[in-house]
C-alpha positions as CSV (number, residue, x, y, z in Angstrom):
1,M,173.1,301.5,58.0
2,E,172.7,301.7,54.0
3,P,173.0,298.9,52.0
4,R,175.7,299.1,48.6
5,S,172.7,299.0,46.2
6,G,169.0,299.4,46.1
7,C,168.9,295.6,45.2
8,P,166.5,293.7,48.3
9,I,168.2,290.9,48.2
10,N,171.4,292.7,48.2
11,A,169.7,294.5,51.4
12,A,169.1,291.8,53.2
13,V,172.3,290.0,52.3
14,E,174.3,292.5,54.2
15,V,172.3,292.2,57.4
16,L,171.5,288.8,57.2
17,G,174.5,287.3,55.2
18,D,176.7,286.4,57.7
19,R,176.4,282.7,59.5
20,W,177.0,284.0,62.9
21,A,174.1,286.7,62.8
22,L,171.6,284.1,61.2
23,L,172.8,281.5,63.9
24,V,172.0,284.3,66.9
25,L,168.6,284.6,65.7
26,R,167.9,280.9,65.5
27,D,168.9,281.3,69.1
28,I,166.7,283.3,70.2
29,I,163.6,282.5,68.3
30,F,164.0,278.8,69.2
31,G,165.9,278.4,72.3
32,D,164.6,281.2,73.9
33,R,168.0,282.5,74.3
34,R,167.7,286.5,75.4
35,Y,170.9,287.1,77.3
36,F,174.6,287.7,76.4
37,R,175.7,284.6,78.4
38,A,172.4,282.3,77.3
39,L,174.0,283.1,73.8
40,L,177.3,282.7,74.6
41,T,177.0,278.9,76.1
42,G,174.3,277.6,74.3
43,S,175.4,278.0,70.7
44,V,176.5,274.7,69.1
45,E,178.5,276.1,66.9
46,G,180.5,277.7,69.4
47,I,180.3,281.4,68.5
48,A,183.5,283.3,70.4
49,S,182.1,286.2,72.5
50,N,183.9,288.9,70.5
51,I,181.8,287.8,67.4
52,L,178.8,287.2,69.6
53,A,179.4,290.7,70.9
54,D,179.6,292.5,67.1
55,R,176.6,290.6,65.8
56,L,174.7,291.7,68.5
57,V,175.5,295.2,68.0
58,R,174.7,295.1,64.1
59,L,171.2,292.9,64.9
60,V,170.4,296.1,66.9
61,E,171.6,298.8,64.6
62,A,170.0,296.8,62.2
63,G,166.5,297.1,64.0
64,L,165.9,293.2,64.7
65,L,167.0,293.1,68.1
66,T,166.4,295.9,71.2
67,R,168.5,295.6,74.0
68,G,167.1,296.6,76.8
69,T,168.3,298.5,79.5
70,A,170.2,296.8,82.6
71,A,170.9,298.8,85.7
72,R,174.4,298.5,87.3
73,G,174.9,294.8,87.9
74,Q,171.9,293.1,85.7
75,R,172.0,291.8,82.3
76,A,171.0,293.4,79.4
77,R,167.8,291.3,77.7
78,Y,167.2,291.1,73.8
79,S,164.1,291.1,72.3
80,L,163.0,290.3,68.4
81,T,161.9,293.7,66.6
82,E,159.0,292.3,64.3
83,A,161.5,292.5,61.8
84,G,163.6,290.1,63.6
85,I,160.4,288.2,63.9
86,R,159.6,288.3,60.2
87,T,163.3,286.7,59.6
88,L,161.3,283.2,61.0
89,P,159.9,282.1,57.5
90,V,163.7,282.9,56.3
91,L,165.4,280.9,59.0
92,Y,162.5,278.2,58.0
93,A,163.0,278.3,54.1
94,L,167.1,278.0,55.0
95,G,166.5,274.5,57.2
96,N,164.6,273.1,54.6
97,W,167.3,273.7,52.0
98,G,169.3,272.1,54.8
99,L,167.3,269.1,55.5
100,D,166.9,268.7,51.5
101,W,170.8,269.6,50.4
102,R,173.0,269.5,52.8
103,P,174.4,266.4,55.6
104,G,173.5,266.6,59.2
105,T,172.9,264.9,62.6
106,D,169.5,263.5,63.1
107,D,169.7,265.4,66.8
108,L,170.1,268.8,65.2
109,Q,167.6,267.9,62.2
110,I,164.6,266.6,64.3
111,R,163.4,270.8,64.8
112,Q,163.5,271.4,61.6
113,Q,161.8,268.2,60.4
114,I,158.6,269.0,62.8
115,M,158.4,272.4,62.2
116,R,158.2,271.2,58.1
117,D,155.6,268.4,58.7
118,A,153.3,271.3,60.6
119,G,153.7,273.3,57.5
120,P,153.4,277.4,57.2
121,A,150.4,277.5,59.3
122,F,152.9,276.7,62.5
123,I,155.1,279.1,61.4
124,E,152.4,281.9,60.8
125,E,151.7,281.0,64.8
126,L,155.3,280.5,65.7
127,M,155.7,284.5,64.6
128,D,151.9,285.0,66.7
129,D,153.8,283.7,69.7
130,L,156.9,285.8,69.4
131,R,155.0,289.0,68.9
132,V,153.7,288.0,72.5
133,R,157.6,287.1,73.9
134,H,159.1,290.2,72.6
135,L,156.8,292.5,71.6
136,D,154.1,292.5,74.5
137,A,151.4,291.7,72.5
138,P,148.1,290.4,73.7
139,P,148.1,286.0,73.5
140,K,145.8,284.9,70.9
141,P,142.9,282.9,72.7
142,G,143.4,279.6,72.7
143,D,144.1,276.4,75.0
144,G,147.1,274.7,76.1
145,P,150.5,275.0,74.7
146,G,151.9,277.0,72.7
147,P,153.4,276.5,69.1
148,L,157.2,276.5,71.1
149,E,156.4,274.9,73.7
150,R,154.8,272.1,71.2
151,L,158.0,272.0,69.1
152,N,160.3,271.4,72.3
153,A,158.0,268.3,73.4
154,A,157.6,267.2,70.0
155,Y,161.4,267.6,69.6
156,T,161.8,265.7,73.1
157,A,159.5,262.9,72.3
158,E,160.7,262.5,68.6
159,R,164.4,261.9,70.5
160,E,163.4,259.9,73.3
161,R,161.5,257.2,70.0
162,R,164.9,257.7,68.1
163,D,167.1,257.0,71.2
164,Q,164.9,253.9,72.5
165,G,165.9,252.7,68.4
166,R,169.1,252.6,68.8
């Protein structure tokens, strides 16, 4: 897919400038949803099946995802490519901008605030974890839960804390 111009911002916007493409990537990265049905039913925003199918095709064609081959009766699994993993800092920056400048609900802002508090080193660690999950990279040595598990645990704990405060 050739961009309309040689401008790198234009080239990125042509792939990522669609709201659904970014939300599909968000759900694959943070929700670990890798199958069509999980992406369709797990979308808070209610993506239509035809839109989801189109965006998955576009993201595969753009080189951000790969689609696993599915045998008859099986579901195809989508995986991030290195280019797809490298969208995480973009999503992180957009989320930080959204926290600062757009209204939102407490429940849906928790993860972004946790990541902001953890800082850029956490984003790098999460990208390494995504490489293990999606690219079969060897895991980095370390004990304990990975960054996605820690993020989800912190999210759950913060939600429970806020629910008790109500």
